[in-house]
N, C-alpha and C positions, 0 to 999 in steps of 0.2 A: 330328814333333812341329813345330806351325809357329814360325818365327822373325822376329821385327819386325825391319824396316829402320830405321836411322838415320833416315828422312825419317818414316817412319808414328811413331816413337815421339816425335819433335817437334810432327807434327800432334797427337798424343796429348796431348801436355803444354800445347798454345796452347787446344785444347780444355776441358781441366779448367780451365785459369786464366779463359778467358771463362766460362766455366760459373760457378764460384766469384764473378767481379766481378758477374755477372748477379745472382745469389742475394743477395749484399750489397746490390745497388742495391733488389730488391724487398724486402729486410727493414729498409731504412734508409725507404724510402716508408711500411713498412707502421708503422713506428715513429713517421714523424713524423704519419701520420694517427692513429695511436693518441696521440700527446702532442696534437692538436690535438683529437680527441675528449674525453680527457681532461679539457683546459681546458675546454671549452664544460661539461662535465658538473660541474666544479668551480664555474663561473659560475652554472650552475641553480641548484646547493647553497647558494652564496651569497645569490643573489636572494632562494631562498626562506625561507632563514632572518634573511634582514634582511624581509621581509614578516611573518615569525613574531615579530620583536622588536614586540610591540604591548601598551600597557598593558592592553589587553579581556584579553590572556594572560597576565596579569605573575607569576601563580602558576606558569605551565609546565603546568598540567593540560590536556595534550592530546598526541593522538599524529597523525603522519602518513607515511603511504606512499604514493609514486611508483613504478609498476612496469612494467617494457616487457613487453607481451605477445608482442612479435616477438622480443626478444633473451633474455626470460626471466631480466632482471637486474633489480635496484633502482637508481632513479634518485636516489631521495632518500627517507630514513627517519629518522624522530625518536620516539623512545618506539613504536616500531612493534609490539612484543609485550606493552607493558602495556596493562592493564583500565581501559575508561572505559566510561560510560555512553554507549550509543548510539542513545539515542531511537527514531526510527523508521526507523533503518537496518537495524534488525533485519528489516525487511519484505524486506529483500534475502534472506535465509535463508531468511525461509518462502516467499518465491516459487520458490526454487532446489528446494526441498524439495517443494512441492506441485506443481511441473512435472514432476519426478522421479519422483515416487510415484503422482500420479493421472494425469499427460501432459496434454499441452493441449488436448486436444478432450472433457478430462472434462467431464459437464454434470450440475447437481443435478436431482433431481425433484420435483416437488409433485405427491402425487394425490390423486385424490377417489374415496370406495369407499362402498358403500350394502349395506343387506342387504334392501332394499324393491325393489319391483317398477315399472315404470314402463308407464303404462295410461292413455291417452288425455291424454297431456302431464301426467300426475301423478304424481310419484314419492310412494310409498306408504312412506314409513318416511326414518329420519334420512339425512342426509348427512354423511361424514366428509371432514375437509380433514387430510392429512397430510402435513407439510412434512421434508425430508431434508436440510437446512441450508442452503439456495441464500441465500447472500449479497445477492443482485441480483433477488429478487422485487418487482418494482418496478411502478408503475402499468401502466405498457406490457404488462407480462407478466400482470398480474392479469387487464386487459382481455380478452386472449387466453383464458385459462382461462373467464373467465365466457361468453364469445362461445363457446367450445368446450362447454361445458356447455347453454346456449340451442340449439346446432347438434344436439344429441339429442332436442329436441322435447319438453324438459321447460319447463312453465309455473309449476307449485306442487310446494312439497316439504313433505309433510305430515309433518314431523317435525322434529328440533332439527338445527341446524348444530354438528358437534362437532369440535374442534381438538384435533389430535395431535401435540404436540412430543416424543414420548419419544425420537427418534432421537438427541438430545442429554440430556446430564444435566441437571440443573435448576439448575446454578452460572449466576448470570449473568453475573457480573465475577469478574476475576482478584484472587485473595486478595491478590497484592501492590500493586494498586492503592489509590489512596488512598481512605482510610475512608469520609470524608465525600465524597461527589459530588452534584453538583445536576444540571439537566435539559441539559447541555451534549451536542452532538450526537456528539462525539467519544468520549462515554463512554456511549452507549447500549448496553442489557443484550444478552445473547444468547439465542439461541434458534433449535431446530431449524426451526420454522414464524414467520417473520420477514417484514417486509414494509418498503419504502422504508428500510433499513437501520435500522428501529425507531426513526423518526424523523418528526416532522411539522414543516410550514410553515406560520408565521404570517404573513399579508400585511395590512399597515395602510396605511390611506388617510387623510390629513387630511378634516374636514369643508368646506362651503363659506364657514360663518362662524365666529368664535369663539363659543366655547362649547358647538358641537355636539358629539357624540358622534363618535371618529371611526369610521371603517369598518374592520372585522377580517373576514378570511376564514380559516379553517383547512383545510388539504391534508393528506391526505383528508378528506371529510365524512362521518361516521358517527357512530352515537350511541356508539361508543366514547369520544369526546372532548366534555365539557362546554365552554362558551365562556362566561366572565364578564367582560365588556368594562366599565371603568369609566374609559375614557380620554375626555379631550376635545380638542378644538382651541383653538389659543391664536394670538392676534395674529401678526404677522409681526415686529413687535419685542421680542417675548418669549422669555424662556428656552423649553426644553422637553427633555423628558426623558420617554421612553416606557418601561415598564418591561414586560417579557414574559416569564410563567414558567409552571411545571407544577407541578398538586400532586397527588401520587398519593391515589387514592379505592380502596375496596375492589375495584373489577374496572374500572376506568376512571381518565381523568386529567382533570383540568380545566384546562385555559387559562385565567389571569388578564392582563389586560391593564389597567395602571393607568397614570398619568401623563398625559402631555401629546404632542399633535405641533403644531408649527407650520404655521400656514394655507399652503398651497403646498409644502409638503414634498412631495418625490417619495415614489414607491410604497416602505415599507420592508419588508424582508424580515427574518423571524428563524426558525430552526431551535430544536429541543427533541426530546430523547428522549423515550421513552413507559415506561408501568413495565412492562406486562405482554403480552409480543410475541405469544403465541400466540391470545389474545382478541381484541386488537387488529387481528391479520390475518384473522382469522376474522370479526369485524365487518364491516370495512371489505371484506372480499370477498360477503359478503351485501349491503352497501348497492351495491356493483356488479352483482350479480345483480338486484337490484331494479330498477337501470336499463336492462338490457337484457331485462327483463318477466318475472323468475323470481321470487316471491312465497315467502319462508319461512314458516311457521306458528309453529313451535316457536321456542324459545328459543337463543340463544349459549353453548355451555359447554366444558369442557376433557373429554375423554377419549381412550379407546384405542381404535383401529380393531380391530373383532373378527375373530377368526381366519377365520372363514369369510365376511366381508365381500368383495365383489367388487369389482373396479377397472373405474370408471366412465370416468375420464379419469386421463392420465398427461401432465404438464406437464414439458418440458426445457428450461433455462435456456439461458442463452448458453453457448458454449464458456469452460472456463476459461481459454483465453489472452484472450479479449476481457475477463472478469472482471478479471484481474490489472492490465488498464491502468487501470482506477478505482483498483484498491488503491494503486499506487505512483505515478501522477501525482499523485493527491489526496490521497494517504497517509492511505488509510481505514482505522481502526483495526476497525473493523466486519468487513467482510471479511476481515482477517488472523485473526483470531480464530476467528471462522467455519470458514478454512479450517482452522486447527490440529484443532478439535474434529471435523470432517470427515475428515482424516487418521485421527484413531483411531477412527472409526466405520469407513470404509472398509477399514483395514488391519490395523486388531485385532480389536474388537468393537463393538458395539452396548451401550449408550448412548455416543457419543464424548464425549470430555474433553480438556480443555486437557493433562492428563496424560499420557494417553495419546497424544495428536498430538505432543507435546514428544518422546516416545521416538523417535520418527523422525528428527525434529531433530538430537537427540544422535546418532543413529547416522551423521546424513550429516557432523557435523562429524567422529565419531571417523573416518569413513572419508577425511577430507582430513588424518587427522594430528595432530589436537587431542585433547588428553585433557580429564578432568573440570576439573582446575584452572587450565585457559586459559582458560575462558569461564566464563557464569554466565547462563541464560535462564530466566525464569519464563512469558512471554507470546512470541505471535507478532506483535504489534503495536509493541513499544518503549514502550507507555504506563507501564511499571511503570520506576522509578527502581531497583529490585534487580537489572535486568539488566544485565550487565557483558562488553563484546567489546573486543577489540584490532583497530587497523588490519591487522593481519596476517591475523587470521581473515575479514573483509570482501574484504580484495584477493584472499585464497586462493580465497574463495566465487565472486567475479567472476572469476577465472581460471579455473575448474573449468567454470562455465556457459560460459565462451566457448570454451573446448575441446569441448564437447558442442553438436553442431550438431542434435541431436534437439529441444532446448530453446533454444538460444540466441537464434534468432532473436526469440521470443515474449519471452522474458525482457526483450532489451534493447528491443522496442518497449514495453513494460509502464513504461520509465523516462520521466520529462519531458525535456524540452530546455529549456535556460536561455533566458528571455527570450519563450519561446513558448507554452507550456502549463502547466496543473496549477499545483502549490505553487511553481514557480521563475518561474512567467510573467510576475511584476515585477521581477526579477531582470535588470537590462540589464547583460549583461556587458562592451558595447561592443568585439564582437571580430568580423572580418569572418567567420571559421569557427566561431563560435558554436553551429551547429546539428551540431557533431560532438559535441558534451557529452551524454551522458546520464547522468542524474542522479538519487540519491534523496536527499531533506532528511532532516534529523531535529531536532525541536525540543522541550526544555521547559524549565522556568524552570531558567537558568544552564546549559543545553546546546544546542549546535548541533554538528550533524553533515551532512556531504556526502561523498557515495562515490557513484563511477561510472566511466565510462570516457569517453576524448576521443582525439584523435589530435594529435599533433604537427605543426610547420609543414611536415615533410618525412615527413607520412604515419605516422609511427611510432604504433601502437595502445599506449594507456596505461589501465592500471588504478589508482584511485587511492582513499584513504581519508581523511578528516581527522574527527576526534574531540575536540570541544571541550568540556572541563569548567569548573564553578566559574568562567563570565566575569564579569568586572568590568565588563561594558557592556552596552547592549543588544542584541538578537538579530540586528537591523540589521547593526549594530557589525561583529559575529562572522561573519555572512555576507559583508561587504566584503572582509574580509581572505581569506575562502575563496575569493570570484571572483577576487581577486588572486592567487592559487596558481595557479588554473586556467588564468589569462590567460597567468602565465608559462609554464606547459606547454604551453599552445598555440603559444606563441612559441619552446618549444627546439628545435633542430635541432642533431644531431650533428656537421656538418662545413658549412664556409662554401664 
């Protein structure tokens, strides 16, 4: 058995003492840093609360959460679990689910079919155009489709042009949206075969002299649209007011332009929705075919592609990852709702519907740990005022996507950068690092929301959500409060 000398015992005691002192010193440093860090967090908390103490938010109907993705801890929270109308912040969840279920490289189809034969440049039979929900079949894409058909050496179609929109159900708008709707572009009807977001653009220019009719151009130009222009040019010194509206007819729309434009007025632009997506798309396609040298002798009508018809052409859309940039940067309601119906058609069954698509949204939120009583969603765009979400749910969605690098790059690139693009282009944050702020806005009457990501002064990554309801001010005032909260986050630093 080994025995210790007096010298060895003394050395052992001294080492233990030094070790204990070292541990105490380290502990003291850690405690000091924690106190310092707690002091910084408390100051951040105080500054946020002061910014929220605003007459615009007097009723306290708002929820806020700032969450560190690096440390997995909450920096600030107020009513983070309560439910609020989120407006277009719903699109964050729609985007996450679409990327997970469909994938960033998913593409929509638009197909051309026929039962007829092609001989000597003539298609002897009907031409069918069938849509599969493409939310971004726009002018450039339709030119490609028309040119591709021309490249099959077709110059004449001896039959009808038949539009098939059976891939979706026939419900044009969500039942919880406003019952009375006008021609606003944000309220465009849905459909499996749609074109240019189911909207038209009206361009108006003043005449050279007072009393002259103004010039009006409608894009796209097809026989689906009828134009009634009764607007005139006024002299420079007189008041002017131009009214551009859309009236629904049996199978077409009439654009009515009344009122006046002042002489010297720059080009005025107006956007209106249309009434019949499939007929609108087909008649516009017929116009494009005419411009590339293909004549259709028959009528344009709605129908179903026969089982025995063969595919002439298949046009693929841009990848979903690209389409989502338009969805979130410009808050496109039409794209969001088309995605929800597509989810239903692809993942469950045809025809796609909002109800079928929302099943996958509910499944996603359930997987995040939220129950049926924790939220309410009736659409994918946020246009419905019956939608209810909490800051917790939105931050959890942002965290979940952040942790999934199969979809995170596409997700964050779809968000707008404050002061630079999209719906936040004119929001001047006045901060040198505003480029680190990636957000999604949300606006309805008396509702304003902002959620997304940013980095603090020392590079800490933050997910946040600000939901404001029952506002007692204009939307721009609420946005200023949100911008101030984000600036405080950008300036936050753990340690001096």
